[in-house]
N, C-alpha and C positions, 0 to 999 in steps of 0.2 A: 632519571631526569628529575630535576626540581619540579615538584608538583604544587598544589595549592598550599600545603603547609610549609614547604621550603621557601616558597616565594613570600609567604607571610613572615618568615623569619627575617628575610632581607629587608622587607618594609619596616619591621619592628626596629631594626638597627638604624636604618635611614632616618626614621622619626626621632630616635634617641640621640643621634650624633649630628644629623645634618639639618633638620628642620629648624627654620628661623635663622640660619647662618648664611653668609655671603661667600661665594666662591672667589678666592682671591688669585688663584692660578689654576690653569688647565694644561694638562699634557695629554697628547693623543699619539697613537700609532696607526698609520693608515692600514685599513683592511678592506679590501674590495668585496669581501663576502659579508662580514658582520655589519658593516655600514652600507656597503654598495648595493647589496641585494635588495635593500629596502629604500633605495633612492637617497641615501645620506652619504656624507664623507666625513672622515676624521677632522679635516680642516673646518668644515661647516659646523661640526659639533663643537669644536673648540671655540670658534668665534661666537656661537650662540650662548655658550655657558659662562664664558669669562666675565666676571663681575656681577653675575646674576645672584639673586637671593632665592634660596630654596624655602618654599612655604610649607610644603608637606610632601609625604610620599603615600601613593595609593596603589590599589591592586584590583585586578579582575582576573580571577583564575590564575593562569600562569604568566600573565603580563603584569608588569608594575611600571610606575612612572614617577618622575619628580615633578611636582607642581611648582612652577617657578613664578616669580613676581610678575612676569609677562611672557607671552609666547615668544618662541616655540617652547614645547615642553618635551623632554626626552622620554620616549617609551621604549621599554626594554623587555627582552625575552631571554631567558637563561639557556635555552636550547637543551643539549644533553649534559653538559658539564660546566656551564657558566656559573659565575658567583661574584658577589660583591665583597671585597675584602677591605678591612679598616686597619689603619696603622696602629691604632691604640686599643684594639680589642680583637679577640679571636671569635669570629662569628660562625665558624664551621659547625654544621650539624652532624658531621661524621669525622671522627678522628682515627687515623690508622694506628695500628699497634706501635709502629715505630715512630716515636715523637721526633719531629724535625724542628730545627731552629727556624724561627720566622725570618723571612728575608723581605727587604723592601728596596725597590719596587718588586712586587711578586712576579713570578714567571707568568708568561702569556697575557700580560696586561694590555688592555685596549684603550683605556683612558684612566687618568688620575685627576681627581678634584682635590685641591687643597683649600681647606676652609679657614676663614678668619675666626678669631676668638679662641676661647678655651672650652674644653681641653683641645690641645693640638691634635688635629685629625686630618688624615688624608684617606680618600676613598678610591678604591680601584676596581674596575670591572675587568675580570679575567675570564678567559676561555681557551682551553687547550685544543678543543676539537672544532672550533670555529663554526658551531652550529647555532650560536646565540645571534641575536639581532638587536641593533641599536638604531633607532630612527628619531626624527624630530617631527612633531605634529604642530603645525602653526595654526592652532585653533585656541579658543577660549578654554580656560581650565574646566569650566562646567560642561563643555561640549566634547570632552575626550571620549567618553563612552558612546557617543553618537557618531564617532568618526572611525573609518577603517584603520586598523583591523578589528578593534574592539566591538564595533556594532555588529559584526558578522558572528560573534561568539555568543553562546548562550549565557543564562544567568549563573551567577556565582552562588554555590550552596550556602556560603556563610553570610555574605552581605546582601543577597537578594532573596531572602526568605519569603518576602511578600509576593514574589513572582513564582518561585519554585515551590508551589504547594502540591498537595497530594493530587488534587484535581488536574493541575498542570502536567504533572508527571504522568498521570494515567492517560491523558490525551496524547502526550508525546509517545508513549510506549505503543499505544494503539495505532498511531499514525504510520508506524514503520513495521517491517517484518525483517528484522536483523537480529543477530545475537545480542542479548541484552547488555553484555559487557562492552561490545563494540559501540553500542549506542551511548553508553556512559562515557567512553573514551573520546567520542566525537565532540570536539570543542564547539562545534556549531550548535550542539544541543545543550551541553552543560559545560561551564568553564571550570578548569582546574583539576579535574579528575584524571589521573594518570594510572599507570599499570598497578602499582602496589595499593594505591587507595581504592581503585576499582575492585581488586581482589578482596580487600578487606570489607568493602561495602557488601559484596556478594556473599561473603561468609557470614557476616553478621546478620544478613537478611535471610540466610539459609536458602538461597536460590542458586541454581546452576547457571554459570556464565554463558553457556552455549544455547540456552533455551530462547526461543524467539520472543522478541519483545512484546508482541501482541497476543501472547498466550497466557498471560498471568491474570489471576483473579484480582478482584478489588482488594481483597485481604492481603494478597501477596504484594500488590502495588504499595499498600500502606507499609508493609514490612520493609520494602525497599526504600521508601522515602524516609522512614524512621532511621534505618541503618545509615543512609547517606548523611543525614544531618548529624547523627551521633559521631560517625567516623571523622567527617570534615571538621566539625566543631572541636573535637578532642585533639585532632592532629594540629590544628591551627593554634589552639590554646596552649599546647605544649611546645610550640614553635619547632615542630618536626623532631624533637628530642626523643629518640626511640626508648631511651631509659625511663622516660616518663609515661610511655604508653601502657595501657592496661596489660597485665600479665597474660590474659587469655586471648590477646589479639593474634590473628594469624601471622601478621607481619613479624612478630617476635620470634616465630618458630619455623618460618618458611625457608630457611637457608640450608635445608638438608638435601637439596638437589645435588646429585652426584655421589652422595654417600650410599653405602651398600644398602642400608635399610630405609633411606630417605628421611624426611623430616616427620616429626610427630608433635602433637599438642601435649600439654601437661597431662591431659586425661588419657593419653595413649592413642587417640584417634590419628590415623595416618594421613599425611599430606602428600598428595600426588600432583603431578604437573601434566598439563595438556596445552594444546594450541588453540587459541581463539582469535580469529582474524589475524593469523600469522604471528601471534604474540604468546609468549609463555605465560601461562596462568596457573596459579597455585589454588587448589581446591581441596576440600575435605569431603570425600565421596559419602561417608556415613551421615553427614549433615546436609549437604547440598544435593538433594534429590531432583531428578528431572521429572517435572509434572506436566510437561507439554512438549510440543514439537521442538526438536533441537537442530541447530544448523551444523553444516560442515565447516570447513575452514574458510570463512568469508573474510575478505580483506577489509580492514578498517578504511582503506583508501576509498572504498565504495561510498563510505558515509562522510567523506571530507575531513578525516582526522588530520589536523594540520601538523602536529608536532610529533617528533620522535619521542619515545618514552624510555625512561630508565628508572629502575627501582633504587631507593636509597639503601645504603648498606648499614647494618647495625654497627655500633661503635667498636665492638671487639670481635671483628670477623676473623675466623680462622682462614688458612690458605684454601682449604677445601670450599668454604663458603665464598671466598672471593672468586674462585674459579666458577662456581655456580652463578654468581652474580654477573660475571663477564659473559657467560653464555646468554643470560637474559638480556643483557645490554646489546649483544649482537643481534638477538631477535628483534629488539626494539628498533635499532638503527635501520634495519632493512624494511621497516613498516611502509614507507612511502613508495618503495620499489615494487610492492606486491601487485599482481594483476588484479583488476576489478572483477570480482566474481561473486554472485549471489546464489549459485546453483548448489543444490545438494547432490552429493554423489560419493565417489570413493573417499573424499576427505572426511566424511562423517565418522567412519570407523576409526581413522587415525586420530581425529580430534577427540574422541572419547577415551582414548588410551593415554597413559602417561607418556611424556616425551622420552625417547630412548636415546642413548648416545649413538653417535654415528657409527662407531666400531661395532656396537651390538647389532645395529641394523645391517651393517655390511656383512656380518658373518652369516646372516640368513639368506643372502642373495645368492643366486646360482653364479658359478665362477664366471661364466661368460659376460655377466652384467657388472662385475666389479671393475672399478676404475683402476688403471695402472697395472692390470694383472695379465698382460698380453703374454709375458713369459710363461706364466702359469698355465695359460690356455695352450701355448705351444708345447709346454712340457707334457700336459695331459694328452695332447695329440700324438706326440712322439711316443709316449708310453703305450698308447693304443696301437700305433703302427708296429712298435717292437713286439707287442703281444701277438699281433696278427702274423708278423714274420716268424716268430717262434712256433706258432701253431702250424704255419705253412711248412716249416722245416721238419716238424714232427710228422706231418702228414705225407711229406715227400717220399720217405722210404716205403711207406705203405703203398703209395700209388705205384712206385717202381716195381715193388714185389708183385703187386696185383697185375701190372702189365706183363711182367715176365711169366707169371702163371698163365696169363691169357694166351701168350705165344706158345707155351708148352702145350696147352690144351689144344691149340690150333693145329700144332704139328701132330699131335696124337690123332686128331680127327681127320688128317689128310687121307685121301683115297689111297688104297693099297697099291694100285697100279703105278701111280705117280711116284710113290715112295720108293718102289722097287727099281723103277727106271733111274731115278736120281742116285740111288746107291750104286747101280751098275756103272754109271758114268764116273762117279767118284773113284771107284775101284780101278777102273781102266786108266784113269789119269795117274793114279798113284803107281800102278805097275809100269806105266810108260816111263815115269821119272826114274824108277829103279833101274830099268833096262838101260836107259840112256847113261846112267851113272856107271853101270858096269862096263859098258862099251868104251867109255872114255878111259 
């Protein structure tokens, strides 16, 4: 998902190509989710923007907006895969290995703004997954951040340094007992931090993401604050261009999930993966030690995390890396669906271990617990029955022999008188048959 740095990249290009220019034409496509979920419509957006002058572009965390010459002002959120495309420039922060010819209008466009003047420029908002949001705020430009939803979000680490001080962060951490990474991802606490930025902050601070927020020393809080400012400032200054990130950043080397040996830092330290709040987190265990109580798998939803998260991909991702990224995206997309839970329990052990593939976990389950293995269970049952039948067949002759032997013994033990009488009766019967045969 576009986080603080990626949104800063969008704002950079909006200021470069749109600020000070008039919108001479607007095209929209109705979308009842992207517009409608926040009380706007494509037609209302088109009517409000046509002929207006764009004064500036601004940002708070993952939100950005166009400041117009008069209200309303369009406030936008990129969701999981939204982006702003420009007809005269390639603004993407990630480029796939296979270069594609640019097309216009681009796929999945929601609106297109055509600007007056030079250079000729059209701006399009695109979103394939329809998790982005476009709304109109009918307030003064100076009141945007005091209006919902911006007023419900925390300070931005880059533009609100006077608010987000070490003391402020210390009080915020002590006021809650949640995994520290979950606290950072909660937009109500701090704006703009997503999954990869959160992991980088925790790594640079040398703190474990599962540790409870109220268990850190003042020294550790200072480490966390310094790391937050360093990571956010650097990511924004480089406009989310991963090629310009420091070589020792975790983000540059975390794409080994799914490989046999996993990812490693240049110094050889191993990168492992675990779940924090239902989210895939990359950590370096040799650096990020637990120094206090740690939580189990606590849902970010308990802390009001508004947005789904997604990690940006490096510019030259391999197929294996892309697969790993897809797994993390799936984790991120399910964020809001997780049950609210703050209890410690069986999830703790699972949270402390690297995330395993489903196949690997499935192999360790008993047969009866595997999904879709009814035939296997029946087969095992049939094999057991066959084995029992074979054993019964082998034991049957023994039982028969034993029964015969018992009868023989019984005959031998019969009283002598009865045996003699029986023999006499048999002899008489035989002799009678013989005589009758001769007589005939």
